[in-house]
GULO-116810 format. One record per residue (C-alpha): residue number from 0; residue in three letters; chain; x, y, z. Coordinates in steps of 0.1 Angstrom, whole numbers, plus 5000, padded with zeros to 4 digits. Each point is the difference from the previous one (the first is absolute). Example, Ala and Ser with C-alpha at 12.3 -4.5 7.8 and 13.67 -1.06 7.14 Angstrom:
<0 "ALA" "A" <5123 4955 5078>>
<1 "SER" "A" <5014 5034 4993>>
//
This chain:
<0 "UNK" "A" <9414 4501 8801>>
<1 "UNK" "A" <4973 5027 5012>>
<2 "UNK" "A" <4980 5028 4988>>
<3 "UNK" "A" <5016 5034 5013>>
<4 "UNK" "A" <4979 5026 4986>>
<5 "UNK" "A" <4965 4998 4977>>
<6 "UNK" "A" <4983 5031 4982>>
<7 "UNK" "A" <4963 4995 4986>>
<8 "UNK" "A" <4987 5024 4975>>
<9 "UNK" "A" <4960 5003 4987>>
<10 "UNK" "A" <4993 4968 5016>>
<11 "UNK" "A" <4964 5003 5015>>
<12 "UNK" "A" <5003 5017 5033>>
<13 "UNK" "A" <5040 5007 4995>>
<14 "UNK" "A" <5002 5030 4976>>
<15 "UNK" "A" <5037 5001 5014>>
<16 "UNK" "A" <5014 4984 5031>>
<17 "UNK" "A" <5030 4991 5007>>
<18 "UNK" "A" <5014 4973 5032>>
<19 "UNK" "A" <5036 5008 5002>>
<20 "UNK" "A" <5029 4978 5023>>
<21 "UNK" "A" <4975 4973 5005>>
<22 "UNK" "A" <5010 4980 5030>>
<23 "UNK" "A" <4999 4960 5002>>
<24 "UNK" "A" <4967 5002 5014>>
<25 "UNK" "A" <4977 5028 4990>>
<26 "UNK" "A" <4965 5005 5020>>
<27 "UNK" "A" <4972 5023 4982>>
<28 "UNK" "A" <4972 5014 5021>>
<29 "UNK" "A" <4973 5023 4988>>
<30 "UNK" "A" <4960 5004 4999>>
<31 "UNK" "A" <4980 4982 4975>>
<32 "UNK" "A" <5001 5010 4965>>
<33 "UNK" "A" <5036 5017 5007>>
<34 "UNK" "A" <5019 4978 4975>>
<35 "UNK" "A" <5013 4972 5022>>
<36 "UNK" "A" <4985 4972 4977>>
<37 "UNK" "A" <5011 5018 4969>>
<38 "UNK" "A" <5037 4995 5013>>
<39 "UNK" "A" <4996 4966 5001>>
<40 "UNK" "A" <4983 4996 4966>>
<41 "UNK" "A" <5029 5019 4983>>
<42 "UNK" "A" <5019 4968 5013>>
<43 "UNK" "A" <4976 4978 4986>>
<44 "UNK" "A" <4996 5020 4968>>
<45 "UNK" "A" <5038 4996 4990>>
<46 "UNK" "A" <4996 4962 5006>>
<47 "UNK" "A" <4968 4998 4976>>
<48 "UNK" "A" <5021 5023 4977>>
<49 "UNK" "A" <5029 4975 5000>>
<50 "UNK" "A" <4979 4967 5003>>
<51 "UNK" "A" <4978 5012 4970>>
<52 "UNK" "A" <5004 5031 4983>>
<53 "UNK" "A" <4989 5036 5012>>
<54 "UNK" "A" <4964 5000 4981>>
<55 "UNK" "A" <4994 4970 5022>>
<56 "UNK" "A" <5011 5016 5028>>
<57 "UNK" "A" <4981 5035 4993>>
<58 "UNK" "A" <4969 4980 4990>>
<59 "UNK" "A" <4997 4978 5030>>
<60 "UNK" "A" <4997 5039 5017>>
<61 "UNK" "A" <4971 5008 4980>>
<62 "UNK" "A" <5021 5019 4969>>
<63 "UNK" "A" <5025 5027 4994>>
<64 "UNK" "A" <4974 5027 5010>>
<65 "UNK" "A" <4992 4985 5031>>
<66 "UNK" "A" <5031 4993 5013>>
<67 "UNK" "A" <5016 5037 4988>>
<68 "UNK" "A" <5000 5026 5026>>
<69 "UNK" "A" <4968 5021 4997>>
<70 "UNK" "A" <5005 5031 4977>>
<71 "UNK" "A" <5032 4987 4986>>
<72 "UNK" "A" <5004 4981 4966>>
<73 "UNK" "A" <5034 4984 5015>>
<74 "UNK" "A" <5022 4986 4990>>
<75 "UNK" "A" <4999 4975 5034>>
<76 "UNK" "A" <5035 4998 5012>>
<77 "UNK" "A" <5016 4978 5022>>
<78 "UNK" "A" <5033 5005 5010>>
<79 "UNK" "A" <5021 4973 5024>>
<80 "UNK" "A" <5036 5006 5013>>
<81 "UNK" "A" <5018 4970 5015>>
<82 "UNK" "A" <5032 4986 5012>>
<83 "UNK" "A" <5010 4972 4976>>
<84 "UNK" "A" <5025 4970 5011>>
<85 "UNK" "A" <5032 5022 4991>>
<86 "UNK" "A" <4989 5027 5020>>
<87 "UNK" "A" <4993 5027 4977>>
<88 "UNK" "A" <4967 5022 5000>>
<89 "UNK" "A" <4976 4990 4971>>
<90 "UNK" "A" <4971 5018 4988>>
<91 "UNK" "A" <4972 4983 4979>>
<92 "UNK" "A" <4974 5026 4981>>
<93 "UNK" "A" <4969 4990 4986>>
<94 "UNK" "A" <4979 5023 4984>>
<95 "UNK" "A" <4963 4985 4987>>
<96 "UNK" "A" <4976 5018 4976>>
<97 "UNK" "A" <4973 4997 4977>>
<98 "UNK" "A" <5010 5003 4957>>
<99 "UNK" "A" <4971 4995 4978>>
<100 "UNK" "A" <4978 4988 5025>>
<101 "UNK" "A" <5026 4972 5011>>
<102 "UNK" "A" <5016 4999 5033>>
<103 "UNK" "A" <5040 4998 4994>>
<104 "UNK" "A" <5034 5003 5019>>
<105 "UNK" "A" <5012 5036 4989>>
<106 "UNK" "A" <5030 4997 5017>>
<107 "UNK" "A" <5020 4973 5018>>
<108 "UNK" "A" <5035 5010 5012>>
<109 "UNK" "A" <5024 4977 5023>>
<110 "UNK" "A" <5031 5020 5010>>
<111 "UNK" "A" <5027 5003 5026>>
<112 "UNK" "A" <5027 5028 5002>>
<113 "UNK" "A" <5036 4997 4995>>
<114 "UNK" "A" <5017 5015 5028>>
<115 "UNK" "A" <4986 5028 5021>>
<116 "UNK" "A" <5004 5026 4968>>
<117 "UNK" "A" <4999 4973 4971>>
<118 "UNK" "A" <4974 5000 4974>>
<119 "UNK" "A" <4974 4972 5009>>
<120 "UNK" "A" <5000 4967 4975>>
<121 "UNK" "A" <4965 4996 4993>>
<122 "UNK" "A" <5004 4959 5001>>
<123 "UNK" "A" <4965 5001 4984>>
<124 "UNK" "A" <4984 5031 4980>>
<125 "UNK" "A" <4967 4992 4980>>
<126 "UNK" "A" <4972 5022 4987>>
<127 "UNK" "A" <4966 4985 4987>>
<128 "UNK" "A" <5016 4966 4997>>
<129 "UNK" "A" <5031 5008 4984>>
<130 "UNK" "A" <5035 5005 5014>>
<131 "UNK" "A" <5034 4990 5010>>
<132 "UNK" "A" <5017 4983 5028>>
<133 "UNK" "A" <5038 4996 5010>>
<134 "UNK" "A" <5018 4969 4991>>
<135 "UNK" "A" <5033 5005 5020>>
<136 "UNK" "A" <4988 5008 5033>>
<137 "UNK" "A" <5023 4972 5016>>
<138 "UNK" "A" <5032 5025 4991>>
<139 "UNK" "A" <4981 5031 5017>>
<140 "UNK" "A" <5022 5024 5017>>
<141 "UNK" "A" <5034 4992 4984>>
<142 "UNK" "A" <5019 5025 4987>>
<143 "UNK" "A" <4995 5009 4965>>
<144 "UNK" "A" <4971 4975 4994>>
<145 "UNK" "A" <4977 5014 4977>>
<146 "UNK" "A" <4964 4987 5001>>
<147 "UNK" "A" <4985 4982 4975>>
<148 "UNK" "A" <4965 4990 4988>>
<149 "UNK" "A" <4976 4982 4982>>
<150 "UNK" "A" <4971 5009 4986>>
<151 "UNK" "A" <4961 4982 5007>>
<152 "UNK" "A" <4966 5006 4987>>
<153 "UNK" "A" <4976 4982 5023>>
<154 "UNK" "A" <4968 4984 4983>>
<155 "UNK" "A" <4974 5018 5021>>
<156 "UNK" "A" <5005 5037 5014>>
<157 "UNK" "A" <4983 4990 5031>>
<158 "UNK" "A" <5025 4974 5012>>
<159 "UNK" "A" <5030 5011 5022>>
<160 "UNK" "A" <5033 4995 4987>>
<161 "UNK" "A" <5014 4986 5032>>
<162 "UNK" "A" <4975 4972 4998>>
<163 "UNK" "A" <5021 4985 4970>>
<164 "UNK" "A" <5034 5014 5006>>
<165 "UNK" "A" <4997 4991 5036>>
<166 "UNK" "A" <5003 4963 4988>>
<167 "UNK" "A" <5034 5003 4992>>
<168 "UNK" "A" <5031 4999 5023>>
<169 "UNK" "A" <5019 5023 4980>>
<170 "UNK" "A" <4978 5027 5007>>
<171 "UNK" "A" <5006 4998 5037>>
<172 "UNK" "A" <4985 5028 5018>>
<173 "UNK" "A" <4968 4996 4978>>
<174 "UNK" "A" <4996 4965 5010>>
<175 "UNK" "A" <5005 5009 5036>>
<176 "UNK" "A" <4975 5026 4997>>
<177 "UNK" "A" <4975 4976 4982>>
<178 "UNK" "A" <5006 4976 5026>>
<179 "UNK" "A" <4994 5028 5026>>
<180 "UNK" "A" <4964 5005 4989>>
<181 "UNK" "A" <4993 4962 4994>>
<182 "UNK" "A" <5006 4995 5036>>
<183 "UNK" "A" <4980 5027 5017>>
<184 "UNK" "A" <4973 4991 5022>>
<185 "UNK" "A" <4969 5019 5003>>
<186 "UNK" "A" <4972 4987 5026>>
<187 "UNK" "A" <4964 4990 4993>>
<188 "UNK" "A" <4972 4987 5022>>
<189 "UNK" "A" <4991 4969 5019>>
<190 "UNK" "A" <5017 4968 4985>>
<191 "UNK" "A" <4984 4969 4989>>
<192 "UNK" "A" <5018 4968 5003>>
<193 "UNK" "A" <5001 4978 4968>>
<194 "UNK" "A" <5024 4976 4987>>
<195 "UNK" "A" <5031 5001 4982>>
<196 "UNK" "A" <5037 5010 5005>>
<197 "UNK" "A" <5015 5031 5012>>
<198 "UNK" "A" <5033 5014 5020>>
<199 "UNK" "A" <4986 5039 5004>>
<200 "UNK" "A" <4968 5010 5011>>
<201 "UNK" "A" <4982 5015 4967>>
<202 "UNK" "A" <4987 5036 4998>>
<203 "UNK" "A" <4962 4987 5003>>
<204 "UNK" "A" <5012 4975 5030>>
<205 "UNK" "A" <4979 4971 4985>>
<206 "UNK" "A" <5030 4976 5003>>
<207 "UNK" "A" <5004 5004 5040>>
<208 "UNK" "A" <4998 4963 5001>>
<209 "UNK" "A" <5026 4990 4974>>
<210 "UNK" "A" <5023 5026 5018>>
<211 "UNK" "A" <4996 4985 5032>>
<212 "UNK" "A" <5006 4966 4988>>
<213 "UNK" "A" <5032 5013 4981>>
<214 "UNK" "A" <5014 5015 5032>>
<215 "UNK" "A" <4994 4968 5023>>
<216 "UNK" "A" <5017 4979 4975>>
<217 "UNK" "A" <5030 5023 4988>>
<218 "UNK" "A" <5004 5027 5026>>
<219 "UNK" "A" <4987 4983 5031>>
<220 "UNK" "A" <5018 5027 5022>>
<221 "UNK" "A" <4980 5027 4984>>
<222 "UNK" "A" <4967 4979 5007>>
<223 "UNK" "A" <5007 4990 5036>>
<224 "UNK" "A" <5006 5041 5004>>
<225 "UNK" "A" <4964 5005 4985>>
<226 "UNK" "A" <4985 4976 5022>>
<227 "UNK" "A" <5016 5012 5033>>
<228 "UNK" "A" <4988 5034 4989>>
<229 "UNK" "A" <4964 4990 4994>>
<230 "UNK" "A" <5000 4981 5035>>
<231 "UNK" "A" <5011 5030 5016>>
<232 "UNK" "A" <4973 5026 4987>>
<233 "UNK" "A" <4971 4977 4990>>
<234 "UNK" "A" <4986 4983 5033>>
<235 "UNK" "A" <4997 4964 4995>>
<236 "UNK" "A" <5016 4996 4966>>
<237 "UNK" "A" <5027 4973 5005>>
<238 "UNK" "A" <5008 4989 4965>>
<239 "UNK" "A" <4994 5001 4965>>
<240 "UNK" "A" <4998 4979 4975>>
<241 "UNK" "A" <5001 4995 4960>>
<242 "UNK" "A" <4978 4970 4993>>
<243 "UNK" "A" <4994 4983 4964>>
<244 "UNK" "A" <4964 4992 4993>>
<245 "UNK" "A" <4987 4967 4977>>
<246 "UNK" "A" <4994 5024 4971>>
<247 "UNK" "A" <5034 5017 5000>>
<248 "UNK" "A" <4993 5030 5017>>
<249 "UNK" "A" <5018 5012 5031>>
<250 "UNK" "A" <4985 5015 5028>>
<251 "UNK" "A" <5014 5020 5035>>
<252 "UNK" "A" <4990 4982 5033>>
<253 "UNK" "A" <5003 5020 5030>>
<254 "UNK" "A" <5004 4982 5035>>
<255 "UNK" "A" <4985 5012 5030>>
<256 "UNK" "A" <5011 4984 5034>>
<257 "UNK" "A" <4964 5003 5012>>
<258 "UNK" "A" <4988 4978 4973>>
<259 "UNK" "A" <5009 4963 4990>>
<260 "UNK" "A" <4995 5006 4962>>
<261 "UNK" "A" <5015 5027 4981>>
<262 "UNK" "A" <4980 5028 4982>>
<263 "UNK" "A" <5008 5006 4963>>
<264 "UNK" "A" <5006 5034 4984>>
<265 "UNK" "A" <4963 5011 4995>>
<266 "UNK" "A" <4989 4996 5038>>
<267 "UNK" "A" <5030 5021 5011>>
<268 "UNK" "A" <4995 5037 5005>>
<269 "UNK" "A" <5007 5021 4977>>
<270 "UNK" "A" <5027 5017 5027>>
<271 "UNK" "A" <5018 4967 5002>>
<272 "UNK" "A" <5003 4997 4961>>
<273 "UNK" "A" <5010 5032 4999>>
<274 "UNK" "A" <5030 4999 5023>>
<275 "UNK" "A" <5010 4966 4988>>
<276 "UNK" "A" <5002 5013 4965>>
<277 "UNK" "A" <5021 5033 5013>>
<278 "UNK" "A" <5022 4976 5019>>
<279 "UNK" "A" <5007 4979 4970>>
<280 "UNK" "A" <5005 5031 4977>>
<281 "UNK" "A" <5023 5017 5031>>
<282 "UNK" "A" <5020 4969 5003>>
<283 "UNK" "A" <5008 4989 4964>>
<284 "UNK" "A" <5036 4987 4999>>
<285 "UNK" "A" <5005 5021 4964>>
<286 "UNK" "A" <4980 5036 5006>>
<287 "UNK" "A" <4985 5017 4971>>
<288 "UNK" "A" <5022 5026 4988>>
<289 "UNK" "A" <4967 5024 5006>>
<290 "UNK" "A" <4974 4992 5025>>
<291 "UNK" "A" <4969 5023 5000>>
<292 "UNK" "A" <4972 4990 5024>>
<293 "UNK" "A" <4968 5024 5006>>
<294 "UNK" "A" <4985 5002 5035>>
<295 "UNK" "A" <5019 4967 5014>>
<296 "UNK" "A" <4979 5011 5033>>
<297 "UNK" "A" <4968 4991 4989>>
<298 "UNK" "A" <4985 4968 5016>>
<299 "UNK" "A" <5031 5000 5025>>
<300 "UNK" "A" <4998 5005 5039>>
<301 "UNK" "A" <5014 5036 5006>>
<302 "UNK" "A" <5026 4988 5023>>
<303 "UNK" "A" <5015 4978 4976>>
<304 "UNK" "A" <5010 5029 4976>>
<305 "UNK" "A" <5033 5012 5018>>
<306 "UNK" "A" <5012 4965 4995>>
<307 "UNK" "A" <4989 4999 4963>>
<308 "UNK" "A" <5018 5034 4991>>
<309 "UNK" "A" <5032 4986 5013>>
<310 "UNK" "A" <4996 4970 4981>>
<311 "UNK" "A" <4995 5024 4968>>
<312 "UNK" "A" <5028 5017 5009>>
<313 "UNK" "A" <5023 4967 5006>>
<314 "UNK" "A" <4986 4989 4964>>
<315 "UNK" "A" <5017 5034 4982>>
<316 "UNK" "A" <5033 4992 5020>>
<317 "UNK" "A" <5001 4967 4982>>
<318 "UNK" "A" <5000 5016 4967>>
<319 "UNK" "A" <4960 5005 4992>>
<320 "UNK" "A" <4993 5035 5000>>
<321 "UNK" "A" <4963 5006 5013>>
<322 "UNK" "A" <4971 5023 4996>>
<323 "UNK" "A" <4970 5002 5023>>
<324 "UNK" "A" <4971 5021 5005>>
<325 "UNK" "A" <4978 5002 5033>>
<326 "UNK" "A" <4973 5017 5015>>
<327 "UNK" "A" <5012 4987 5035>>
<328 "UNK" "A" <5016 5027 5024>>
<329 "UNK" "A" <5011 4967 5021>>
<330 "UNK" "A" <5023 4986 4971>>
<331 "UNK" "A" <5012 5036 4994>>
<332 "UNK" "A" <5012 5000 5036>>
<333 "UNK" "A" <5027 4979 4989>>
<334 "UNK" "A" <5011 5016 4967>>
<335 "UNK" "A" <5033 5020 5000>>
<336 "UNK" "A" <4996 5036 4991>>
<337 "UNK" "A" <5021 4996 4967>>
<338 "UNK" "A" <4977 4970 4989>>
<339 "UNK" "A" <4966 5022 5002>>
<340 "UNK" "A" <4989 5020 4968>>
<341 "UNK" "A" <4964 5016 5005>>
<342 "UNK" "A" <4975 5008 4968>>
<343 "UNK" "A" <4975 5026 4998>>
<344 "UNK" "A" <4975 5015 4975>>
<345 "UNK" "A" <5005 5033 4989>>
<346 "UNK" "A" <4979 5016 4971>>
<347 "UNK" "A" <4990 4964 4990>>
<348 "UNK" "A" <5037 4987 4997>>
<349 "UNK" "A" <5023 4980 5025>>
<350 "UNK" "A" <5024 5021 5018>>
<351 "UNK" "A" <5030 4980 5016>>
<352 "UNK" "A" <5019 5009 5031>>
<353 "UNK" "A" <5024 4978 5019>>
<354 "UNK" "A" <5000 5001 5039>>
<355 "UNK" "A" <5039 5004 5004>>
<356 "UNK" "A" <4997 5034 4984>>
<357 "UNK" "A" <4977 5012 5026>>
<358 "UNK" "A" <5016 5019 5030>>
<359 "UNK" "A" <4969 5000 5020>>
<360 "UNK" "A" <4999 4961 4997>>
<361 "UNK" "A" <5039 4994 5008>>
<362 "UNK" "A" <4995 5023 5033>>
<363 "UNK" "A" <4971 4981 5013>>
<364 "UNK" "A" <5015 4966 4990>>
<365 "UNK" "A" <5030 5013 5021>>
<366 "UNK" "A" <4978 5007 5029>>
<367 "UNK" "A" <4986 4965 5001>>
<368 "UNK" "A" <4968 5005 4979>>
<369 "UNK" "A" <4990 4968 4974>>
<370 "UNK" "A" <4994 5007 4964>>
<371 "UNK" "A" <4967 4984 4999>>
<372 "UNK" "A" <4988 5022 5033>>
<373 "UNK" "A" <5012 5032 4979>>
<374 "UNK" "A" <4982 4987 4970>>
<375 "UNK" "A" <4967 4998 5019>>
<376 "UNK" "A" <5007 5033 5015>>
<377 "UNK" "A" <4999 5015 4967>>
<378 "UNK" "A" <5034 5010 4995>>
<379 "UNK" "A" <5004 4982 4967>>
<380 "UNK" "A" <4984 5028 4981>>
<381 "UNK" "A" <4976 4991 4974>>
<382 "UNK" "A" <5007 4965 5009>>
<383 "UNK" "A" <4964 4995 5014>>
<384 "UNK" "A" <4963 5002 4988>>
<385 "UNK" "A" <4995 5033 5021>>
//
């Protein structure tokens, strides 16, 4: 299950943008302030809205007036189209506005179409906290079957309907979409290494030691792949171990062949920690349904970036759709044309273009040029600061 199309309205720099036919790996480039981080924040916003409610998600971003595009009164709109497990293209529409000074869900719809020309079934259809949901979804598509609906009223008009309904398996597509958002992973800064238990790396990467320990114990083949890659890419590193301390914490220890005793993580370079965290994330035996990573090239040696982009691609092939933003021409040199979108700022708002629609880029790639080189030469119009 993956996102195929994304449309965003009145969300900061995104007055109205569309990303169509998204591949398994999407790479975003553009100048500072062109909207790359805003795209990643849309994913985080949806996850915050589901975990809490839209009022909390909006307040974390400074309030409605700060979040809505300048010159617009809203509503803020996000439309996500994804393939549900039955293979149909489903559409989720979320509109957020102010009512009497309160942030509310003005409209929330989850639908898919019955056949090529059939009227869409609105599996969920809510306005300002009241609406209905189809209860006979399991017989969808059977001849002569009419939809059966049940009405609901939410206690809070800032709560997403999919949050509650998605807990029930009879609302299968709703449950799938809720699970899709809950399992999104949007990257953060350098991790710390505290104690506890975890199977997946958190969005803050503050459980790196626990996840390393989990892989070591439960998925030793994945952990061995991480160690081999670390040994190949970080000079001197021959092993990594997670060790408990007397007070119950867990610390990472990196072994260097040149020294008798291993180093604990806080004495290891940022680049070593960053590489280890990337490998732990990308070799996860159960990929996140969506992985979004900003500037993975930071603190890494340039010659390693072509290997890194291939690891993102392999992660996506295993079932985890990936979004990556980058400022590195070397990283971009490893990208395929259909994977690249570039953001440019026009009249204060973001414009999105896809590299595969640019005939000049296609021609130059056919002649042997690399995308990163072409970007540095200014052939991605508006995607550089000059």
